[in-house]
C-alpha positions as semicolon CSV with decimal commas, in nm:
position;residue;x (nm);y (nm);z (nm)
1;M;5,934;8,250;-9,185
2;Y;5,899;7,890;-9,302
3;K;5,553;7,743;-9,334
4;N;5,462;7,384;-9,404
5;S;5,135;7,238;-9,530
6;V;5,019;6,929;-9,346
7;G;4,894;6,737;-9,651
8;R;4,794;6,380;-9,563
9;P;4,994;6,292;-9,250
10;G;4,946;5,914;-9,269
11;V;5,061;5,894;-9,632
12;A;5,348;6,136;-9,561
13;L;5,459;5,910;-9,277
14;T;5,454;5,614;-9,515
15;A;5,676;5,800;-9,762
16;V;5,923;5,897;-9,491
17;A;5,930;5,549;-9,338
18;V;5,990;5,373;-9,670
19;A;6,264;5,619;-9,766
20;Q;6,438;5,591;-9,427
21;F;6,423;5,212;-9,445
22;M;6,600;5,228;-9,781
23;V;6,870;5,467;-9,656
24;A;6,942;5,244;-9,354
25;L;6,927;4,929;-9,567
26;D;7,200;5,056;-9,797
27;L;7,438;5,117;-9,510
28;A;7,460;4,739;-9,462
29;V;7,318;4,556;-9,762
30;V;7,639;4,543;-9,969
31;N;7,867;4,421;-9,688
32;V;7,809;4,049;-9,732
33;A;7,807;4,084;-10,112
34;L;8,165;4,216;-10,129
35;P;8,332;3,882;-10,218
36;A;8,088;3,827;-10,506
37;I;8,134;4,188;-10,625
38;R;8,511;4,147;-10,623
39;A;8,496;3,823;-10,823
40;D;8,255;3,964;-11,083
41;L;8,399;4,313;-11,142
42;G;8,766;4,240;-11,071
43;F;8,819;4,478;-10,780
44;A;9,171;4,503;-10,638
45;P;9,166;4,394;-10,270
46;V;9,274;4,739;-10,148
47;D;8,994;4,910;-10,345
48;L;8,703;4,682;-10,257
49;A;8,631;4,850;-9,923
50;W;8,547;5,174;-10,105
51;V;8,218;5,016;-10,216
52;V;8,118;5,056;-9,849
53;H;8,326;5,357;-9,748
54;I;8,229;5,593;-10,031
55;Y;7,863;5,573;-9,930
56;A;7,950;5,656;-9,568
57;L;8,177;5,939;-9,686
58;T;7,929;6,122;-9,910
59;F;7,634;6,050;-9,682
60;G;7,806;6,175;-9,367
61;G;7,987;6,461;-9,538
62;F;7,682;6,624;-9,697
63;L;7,420;6,577;-9,423
64;L;7,461;6,926;-9,279
65;L;7,426;7,081;-9,623
66;G;7,125;6,861;-9,696
67;G;6,955;6,969;-9,376
68;K;7,003;7,339;-9,444
69;A;6,900;7,302;-9,809
70;S;6,571;7,143;-9,702
71;D;6,498;7,452;-9,489
72;L;6,581;7,691;-9,772
73;F;6,431;7,518;-10,075
74;G;6,158;7,299;-9,925
75;R;6,151;6,954;-9,767
76;R;5,926;6,799;-10,030
77;K;6,144;6,921;-10,316
78;L;6,466;6,794;-10,161
79;F;6,303;6,469;-10,047
80;T;6,162;6,376;-10,388
81;G;6,471;6,496;-10,575
82;G;6,694;6,289;-10,350
83;L;6,476;5,982;-10,403
84;V;6,499;6,015;-10,781
85;A;6,877;6,051;-10,764
86;F;6,899;5,750;-10,532
87;G;6,693;5,537;-10,768
88;V;6,898;5,633;-11,075
89;A;7,225;5,566;-10,890
90;S;7,097;5,226;-10,772
91;L;7,004;5,128;-11,126
92;A;7,345;5,239;-11,253
93;G;7,520;5,045;-10,978
94;G;7,322;4,731;-11,051
95;L;7,425;4,751;-11,417
96;A;7,790;4,842;-11,348
97;Q;8,053;4,667;-11,560
98;E;8,365;4,826;-11,413
99;P;8,476;4,887;-11,052
100;W;8,477;5,266;-11,091
101;Q;8,117;5,260;-11,213
102;L;7,995;5,086;-10,897
103;V;8,201;5,315;-10,670
104;A;8,063;5,623;-10,851
105;A;7,707;5,491;-10,814
106;R;7,758;5,434;-10,442
107;A;7,894;5,789;-10,407
108;V;7,581;5,932;-10,569
109;Q;7,366;5,710;-10,346
110;G;7,532;5,859;-10,039
111;L;7,488;6,213;-10,170
112;A;7,120;6,148;-10,242
113;A;7,074;5,990;-9,898
114;A;7,220;6,308;-9,744
115;A;6,931;6,497;-9,904
116;V;6,662;6,240;-9,821
117;A;6,741;6,167;-9,453
118;P;6,727;6,519;-9,303
119;A;6,436;6,619;-9,528
120;A;6,246;6,309;-9,413
121;L;6,297;6,376;-9,042
122;A;6,220;6,747;-9,088
123;T;5,898;6,654;-9,270
124;L;5,787;6,453;-8,967
125;T;5,870;6,725;-8,715
126;T;5,686;6,991;-8,913
127;T;5,388;6,770;-9,000
128;F;5,328;6,635;-8,649
129;S;5,315;6,871;-8,350
130;E;5,519;6,804;-8,034
131;G;5,341;6,550;-7,817
132;P;5,179;6,209;-7,872
133;A;5,132;6,250;-8,250
134;R;5,498;6,332;-8,311
135;V;5,618;6,057;-8,078
136;R;5,406;5,800;-8,263
137;A;5,538;5,921;-8,600
138;L;5,897;5,915;-8,474
139;G;5,834;5,568;-8,335
140;V;5,751;5,441;-8,684
141;W;6,051;5,627;-8,830
142;S;6,282;5,484;-8,564
143;A;6,158;5,128;-8,601
144;V;6,210;5,117;-8,976
145;N;6,545;5,293;-8,940
146;A;6,675;5,026;-8,702
147;A;6,510;4,743;-8,894
148;G;6,662;4,864;-9,221
149;G;7,015;4,836;-9,083
150;A;6,963;4,489;-8,938
151;I;6,757;4,353;-9,228
152;G;7,017;4,488;-9,470
153;V;7,255;4,214;-9,358
154;L;6,984;3,950;-9,409
155;V;6,870;4,083;-9,747
156;G;7,228;4,119;-9,872
157;G;7,311;3,765;-9,771
158;L;7,000;3,610;-9,925
159;L;7,024;3,804;-10,250
160;T;7,393;3,723;-10,290
161;E;7,348;3,357;-10,204
162;Y;7,033;3,283;-10,402
163;A;7,016;3,548;-10,678
164;N;7,299;3,783;-10,780
165;W;7,496;4,056;-10,604
166;R;7,352;4,312;-10,848
167;W;7,017;4,285;-10,672
168;V;7,159;4,447;-10,359
169;M;7,159;4,762;-10,573
170;L;6,856;4,700;-10,795
171;I;6,626;4,629;-10,499
172;N;6,625;5,001;-10,427
173;V;6,447;5,087;-10,750
174;P;6,100;4,954;-10,653
175;I;6,147;5,097;-10,302
176;V;6,210;5,442;-10,453
177;V;5,897;5,412;-10,667
178;I;5,684;5,334;-10,359
179;A;5,833;5,620;-10,157
180;L;5,792;5,867;-10,444
181;G;5,431;5,770;-10,496
182;A;5,353;5,820;-10,128
183;A;5,540;6,152;-10,120
184;V;5,350;6,289;-10,418
185;A;5,018;6,178;-10,269
186;G;5,076;6,271;-9,907
187;V;5,326;6,557;-9,876
188;T;5,198;6,896;-9,986
189;A;5,451;7,129;-10,149
190;D;5,623;7,352;-9,893
191;R;5,532;7,716;-9,871
192;V;5,863;7,887;-9,811
193;G;5,866;8,252;-9,712
194;K;6,166;8,474;-9,768
195;R;6,442;8,245;-9,894
196;G;6,791;8,293;-9,756
197;R;7,115;8,195;-9,920
198;I;7,341;7,896;-9,878
199;D;7,637;7,959;-9,650
200;V;7,895;7,859;-9,912
201;P;8,210;7,894;-9,695
202;G;8,040;7,702;-9,415
203;A;7,918;7,434;-9,656
204;V;8,267;7,384;-9,801
205;L;8,441;7,380;-9,462
206;G;8,180;7,163;-9,289
207;T;8,151;6,908;-9,571
208;A;8,529;6,886;-9,621
209;G;8,595;6,865;-9,246
210;I;8,344;6,586;-9,182
211;G;8,455;6,412;-9,502
212;L;8,819;6,409;-9,392
213;L;8,722;6,277;-9,049
214;V;8,525;5,993;-9,212
215;V;8,812;5,914;-9,451
216;G;9,065;5,918;-9,169
217;V;8,854;5,688;-8,954
218;V;8,757;5,432;-9,219
219;R;9,116;5,408;-9,349
220;T;9,255;5,314;-9,007
221;E;9,211;4,949;-9,106
222;H;9,495;5,002;-9,356
223;H;9,710;5,272;-9,193
224;G;9,648;5,234;-8,819
225;W;9,544;5,499;-8,567
226;L;9,902;5,605;-8,489
227;S;10,024;5,636;-8,849
228;A;10,127;5,970;-9,000
229;T;9,858;5,934;-9,269
230;T;9,582;5,899;-9,010
231;A;9,719;6,183;-8,796
232;I;9,741;6,421;-9,093
233;T;9,394;6,330;-9,223
234;L;9,220;6,360;-8,887
235;G;9,419;6,673;-8,798
236;A;9,320;6,841;-9,125
237;G;8,957;6,749;-9,065
238;A;8,970;6,895;-8,714
239;V;9,125;7,219;-8,844
240;L;8,857;7,255;-9,111
241;L;8,581;7,194;-8,857
242;A;8,732;7,454;-8,624
243;A;8,729;7,701;-8,915
244;F;8,370;7,593;-8,986
245;L;8,264;7,682;-8,631
246;A;8,438;8,018;-8,657
247;V;8,253;8,096;-8,981
248;E;7,918;7,981;-8,840
249;A;7,959;8,207;-8,538
250;R;7,993;8,515;-8,761
251;T;7,772;8,463;-9,066
252;S;7,415;8,587;-9,078
253;T;7,293;8,274;-9,263
254;P;7,477;7,984;-9,096
255;L;7,463;7,626;-9,214
256;V;7,432;7,536;-8,845
257;R;7,333;7,810;-8,603
258;L;7,552;7,750;-8,298
259;G;7,285;7,894;-8,070
260;L;7,084;7,581;-8,147
261;F;7,308;7,393;-7,901
262;G;7,203;7,626;-7,619
263;N;6,894;7,404;-7,614
264;R;6,995;7,121;-7,381
265;W;6,754;6,883;-7,554
266;V;6,937;6,934;-7,882
267;S;7,291;6,918;-7,743
268;G;7,223;6,624;-7,511
269;A;7,040;6,423;-7,777
270;N;7,322;6,468;-8,028
271;V;7,587;6,353;-7,782
272;F;7,365;6,058;-7,691
273;V;7,306;5,955;-8,053
274;F;7,678;5,986;-8,137
275;L;7,767;5,743;-7,857
276;A;7,471;5,515;-7,926
277;G;7,550;5,510;-8,299
278;A;7,909;5,412;-8,222
279;G;7,792;5,131;-7,995
280;Q;7,514;5,004;-8,222
281;F;7,703;5,003;-8,552
282;S;8,011;4,842;-8,398
283;A;7,803;4,574;-8,222
284;F;7,634;4,484;-8,553
285;Y;7,973;4,463;-8,722
286;L;8,137;4,252;-8,450
287;L;7,845;4,011;-8,415
288;S;7,834;3,955;-8,790
289;L;8,203;3,862;-8,785
290;Y;8,161;3,643;-8,476
291;Q;7,877;3,445;-8,631
292;Q;8,060;3,388;-8,961
293;Q;8,423;3,353;-8,852
294;V;8,380;3,184;-8,513
295;L;8,047;3,002;-8,532
296;G;8,090;2,924;-8,905
297;M;7,752;3,054;-9,021
298;S;7,689;3,134;-9,387
299;A;7,619;3,492;-9,493
300;G;7,247;3,417;-9,522
301;A;7,230;3,248;-9,181
302;A;7,423;3,530;-9,015
303;G;7,181;3,778;-9,164
304;A;6,883;3,576;-9,044
305;A;7,029;3,577;-8,692
306;F;6,966;3,953;-8,676
307;V;6,589;3,909;-8,721
308;P;6,516;3,859;-8,346
309;F;6,714;4,173;-8,271
310;S;6,513;4,370;-8,527
311;L;6,182;4,240;-8,393
312;S;6,288;4,328;-8,039
313;V;6,378;4,681;-8,151
314;I;6,030;4,719;-8,298
315;V;5,870;4,597;-7,973
316;G;6,079;4,843;-7,773
317;T;5,982;5,123;-8,008
318;V;5,612;5,042;-7,972
319;V;5,643;5,042;-7,591
320;A;5,832;5,374;-7,594
321;T;5,573;5,526;-7,824
322;R;5,279;5,419;-7,608
323;L;5,437;5,518;-7,276
324;G;5,618;5,832;-7,382
325;G;5,355;6,025;-7,575
326;R;5,289;6,261;-7,286
327;R;5,612;6,221;-7,091
328;S;5,962;6,358;-7,115
329;P;6,198;6,155;-7,343
330;K;6,462;6,161;-7,066
331;A;6,331;5,864;-6,868
332;A;6,304;5,644;-7,177
333;L;6,658;5,733;-7,287
334;V;6,807;5,654;-6,946
335;L;6,619;5,323;-6,912
336;G;6,677;5,224;-7,274
337;G;7,045;5,310;-7,250
338;V;7,087;5,097;-6,937
339;L;6,905;4,796;-7,088
340;T;7,110;4,821;-7,407
341;T;7,428;4,841;-7,199
342;V;7,334;4,519;-7,022
343;G;7,232;4,349;-7,347
344;I;7,552;4,431;-7,534
345;G;7,755;4,357;-7,220
346;W;7,591;4,013;-7,222
347;F;7,727;3,964;-7,575
348;A;8,077;3,996;-7,431
349;F;8,034;3,644;-7,284
350;I;8,043;3,485;-7,630
351;S;8,253;3,171;-7,656
352;P;8,440;3,003;-7,945
353;D;8,235;2,684;-7,905
354;G;7,906;2,868;-7,857
355;S;7,586;2,879;-8,060
356;F;7,316;3,119;-8,170
357;L;7,076;3,004;-7,898
358;A;7,334;3,014;-7,620
359;D;7,532;3,326;-7,710
360;V;7,328;3,547;-7,943
361;L;6,952;3,515;-7,894
362;G;6,916;3,633;-7,532
363;P;7,139;3,942;-7,563
364;S;6,972;4,027;-7,894
365;L;6,628;4,035;-7,734
366;L;6,735;4,245;-7,434
367;G;6,967;4,480;-7,623
368;G;6,720;4,524;-7,908
369;F;6,438;4,611;-7,669
370;G;6,656;4,867;-7,492
371;L;6,763;5,023;-7,820
372;G;6,400;5,039;-7,930
373;L;6,318;5,236;-7,615
374;C;6,579;5,495;-7,717
375;L;6,519;5,556;-8,086
376;A;6,199;5,760;-8,096
377;P;6,272;5,956;-7,775
378;V;6,621;6,060;-7,890
379;A;6,485;6,183;-8,225
380;A;6,209;6,371;-8,041
381;A;6,465;6,524;-7,803
382;A;6,692;6,632;-8,089
383;T;6,410;6,840;-8,239
384;M;6,235;6,954;-7,920
385;G;6,207;7,329;-7,890
386;V;6,340;7,381;-8,246
387;A;6,164;7,639;-8,460
388;P;5,994;7,497;-8,774
389;H;6,220;7,696;-9,008
390;E;6,524;7,525;-8,850
391;A;6,386;7,170;-8,846
392;G;6,600;7,066;-9,143
393;M;6,910;7,211;-8,978
394;A;6,845;7,020;-8,654
395;S;6,770;6,701;-8,849
396;G;7,093;6,733;-9,045
397;V;7,295;6,774;-8,726
398;F;7,121;6,473;-8,567
399;N;7,181;6,247;-8,867
400;S;7,544;6,366;-8,892
401;A;7,607;6,284;-8,526
402;R;7,466;5,934;-8,567
403;Q;7,652;5,863;-8,889
404;L;7,986;5,996;-8,766
405;G;7,944;5,806;-8,440
406;G;7,887;5,485;-8,635
407;C;8,200;5,536;-8,848
408;V;8,419;5,615;-8,549
409;G;8,276;5,330;-8,342
410;V;8,326;5,058;-8,604
411;A;8,681;5,170;-8,687
412;A;8,787;5,213;-8,324
413;L;8,640;4,889;-8,192
414;A;8,761;4,690;-8,493
415;T;9,110;4,813;-8,397
416;V;9,052;4,706;-8,036
417;A;8,944;4,359;-8,149
418;A;9,241;4,324;-8,386
419;A;9,487;4,432;-8,117
420;R;9,357;4,165;-7,877
421;T;9,346;3,895;-8,148
422;G;9,694;3,964;-8,287
423;N;9,803;3,765;-8,592
424;S;9,609;3,453;-8,501
425;T;9,306;3,342;-8,703
426;A;9,204;3,070;-8,458
427;P;8,840;3,091;-8,342
428;A;8,945;3,129;-7,977
429;A;9,170;3,427;-8,056
430;L;8,906;3,593;-8,274
431;N;8,648;3,534;-8,000
432;D;8,869;3,710;-7,743
433;G;8,903;4,014;-7,969
434;Y;8,532;4,040;-8,040
435;S;8,446;3,992;-7,672
436;L;8,670;4,279;-7,563
437;A;8,537;4,510;-7,835
438;L;8,176;4,427;-7,739
439;C;8,260;4,526;-7,379
440;C;8,371;4,862;-7,515
441;A;8,049;4,893;-7,716
442;A;7,851;4,834;-7,397
443;G;8,060;5,102;-7,230
444;L;7,958;5,352;-7,498
445;F;7,592;5,295;-7,416
446;A;7,669;5,330;-7,045
447;V;7,822;5,672;-7,109
448;A;7,523;5,763;-7,327
449;S;7,292;5,678;-7,036
450;I;7,492;5,907;-6,807
451;V;7,465;6,186;-7,065
452;A;7,087;6,141;-7,081
453;A;7,062;6,150;-6,701
454;T;7,281;6,456;-6,651
455;V;7,256;6,675;-6,963
456;L;6,892;6,652;-7,067
457;P;6,649;6,885;-6,886
458;T;6,430;6,742;-6,613
459;T;6,113;6,895;-6,761
460;R;5,967;6,868;-7,106
461;R;5,868;7,232;-7,140
462;T;6,076;7,422;-7,399
463;M;6,029;7,707;-7,645
464;P;6,146;7,716;-8,006
465;L;6,485;7,879;-8,042
466;A;6,410;8,163;-8,281
467;T;6,682;8,329;-8,483
468;P;6,617;8,696;-8,389
469;K;6,868;8,794;-8,120
470;G;6,617;8,994;-7,922
471;E;6,409;8,683;-7,853
472;Q;6,690;8,436;-7,821
473;A;6,805;8,510;-7,465
474;A;6,462;8,457;-7,311
475;E;6,401;8,141;-7,509
476;L;6,742;7,996;-7,423
477;S;6,660;8,049;-7,058
478;A;6,338;7,850;-7,096
479;A;6,517;7,572;-7,287
480;R;6,773;7,530;-7,010
481;T;6,519;7,466;-6,731
């Protein structure tokens, strides 16, 4: 049985929030710095995208393993170790002199983030009991998670424009120091009971399968969705994941216990976050391109345009936290999903002769508020009824669903936009492509709202899904009510 010491909850929450902000920041911070990186290090055009893709690949590919490892070896140990590795990789990337050195540093960053993210979320769910305290903690975690992604564009643009691209890497070093200090002061070392073993076949199959899916999706910008390369890569990933599920169903120490998905909170929340991640990440990507390529904004100005969205997300998170402490997450997810659908659908009315005030500000405020209503409740739902010794596992699955959804969403909707635009680079043609893709992003949130309304239980009452088979049937029955 896994036991966790509470330590100092407020300081632990600070450590988790700072670390999650950094992980989210690094998903976006290098994007606007790519031209400067290419000019300084001499990247070939075809290789430059790997500065972004390698982080997504190692982060998404190793999340399941990171979640299980935090259950087996302790959340504090994996959390602090991942932070140290992230800081060292950031320093190495900031000092890189050759393209391969920066790509290698980004790969290690992603690997370290795959340890930090599930350990951070598991720390919250085992430190704060289900109810108002956990919802408040998840509200803080959700707000900084969303703000990190949006502010990453702003920070990357400002650092590149007014300092040097190297600071998009080096900025992580002081953030790591702050998070480490808070973790040492506020998170007591885990007391782990009987330690199991790592499911090596499952780890290999799951990591390789998710990795191939990520590679296949992110490379569609070069090979296309219907190319043989894409079909082989995605097909191989699907085969490996099918083998992964077969192994998990038979092993006594699974990387992901399939019975976990008998809990409708867990299964519904993961489908929701996959769809929402696809819609959110793609909307960020499309709006950044619209503002720079159609409205003619600079990188710094385009980044600053995301500030109202981030502030609105925080407001929505605060409202969800205050209203949902003693209520089921279902209502907040349905309402938040609907408002985000309307907000992103409003973005679809962008025009080639538009402006920030006319085309971006209003949808940002509405969509951001709706997204803020969703973030803490979906994280709470994804861990509701989960036994403490499986919190890392559930957190790894949740983070994997969000990350994979984001990769698929950006690649798929970028293809939709390109197909509508064709070979033209005129602002009107680009605007038509982005508008259609933003309609699709709104549709993803609409489907997510339907999932929340139909899959999630109508009551909040659940029981932890324990591993022993004798107890599992009764508990699954309670979780399905």
